[in-house]
N, C-alpha and C positions, 0 to 999 in steps of 0.2 A: 204519557205515551209509554206502552210497556216496552221493554227491552227486548229485542230479537236476538236470540242465541242462534249462532251459525255454526254447524256441525261439520261442514265439508269446505274445501278449498273452492269448489265450484259455486257453493252459496256466497263465500267471501267475494268473489269476482262478481257474481250477479248483484250483490248488495251495494258494491263500489259503483257498478254501471247505472243501477236503477234506483237506488234508495239511499244515496251517500248522505242525505241530511238526517237519517234516522240513526240512533245510536244502536250499537250491536255489542254483542260479547260473543268470544270464541276463545277455545283452548289453543294457545299457539306456541311455538318454539321460537326462541331468540336464536338468529343467525350471527349477528354481530350487534353493535350498539343501537343500531337503527331498524334493523330489517327482521322480519319475522316470517315463518311459514307455518304449515300445518301438516299434521300426519296425513297421509294420502295424497299430498301435492307431488305428482310425478314429473314436474317441470322444474326448472331452475328460477322460476318465477317467486318472488317474494314481496311482501309489503314493506314499503320505505316510509318509516315514521320520523325521517330526519327533520322534516318542516313542521311537525306537530309540537304542540304543548305537550310535554310528557309528565306523568305522575308516576313514581315509583322507580326503584333502581332494578336494573336488569343484568343478567349474566349469561353470557353466549353459552348455548347448548340447553339452557333450562326451559321448562315450560311454564306459561303464566296463562291466568284468566285475563284475556285483553278485553277491555271495554273501550271502545272508541266511536268517534263521530267523524267521518270523512268531511262532511260539509264544515264542521267547526275546527278541524284539525286539532282535537283533542284526543289523547289516548292514556289510559290508565293500566299499570301492568301490576297484577296481584300474583304472587308466587303460587304455583300449582305444583305441590310436591310429588315427586314420583313419577312413574310412567303411568300412563292412562291405559289400563287394561280394559277389555271389552266390559267387565262388569261394573267396575268403577265409573265408566263413562256411561253406561246406561243409569247407574244410580244417580250421577250427576244431572244428566239429561231430565230425569224424572223430577229431580229437585227444582231445576230451572222452570218447569212447566207448572208448579205449585203457585197458589195464589199468594202465599206468604213471600217467596222469593221474588216473584215479579212486583210485588208492592214495594220493595226496595228501590226500584228503578223508576218509578212513576214520578 
């Protein structure tokens, strides 16, 4: 099953409500030890991963490539260095759409 890359907070919310059993990836910012948010989230809402099996250390205020499955309660945090500017974001999204990248998650 290919990995779903979510680009917006709305996509994360829809995924949680409709496709929780599917693994997803997203660039997220750590708020504290267990909670994350995304660029463009205009609310105080966050994802709470406190009950999940977690892989990878996190630091508040830093961005990570988050790979998670709500149905299995598993999350992996991979450091994503630097601020995501529009060009690097576009380049990364292009990468995630390549067959080579997707084959890593099948």
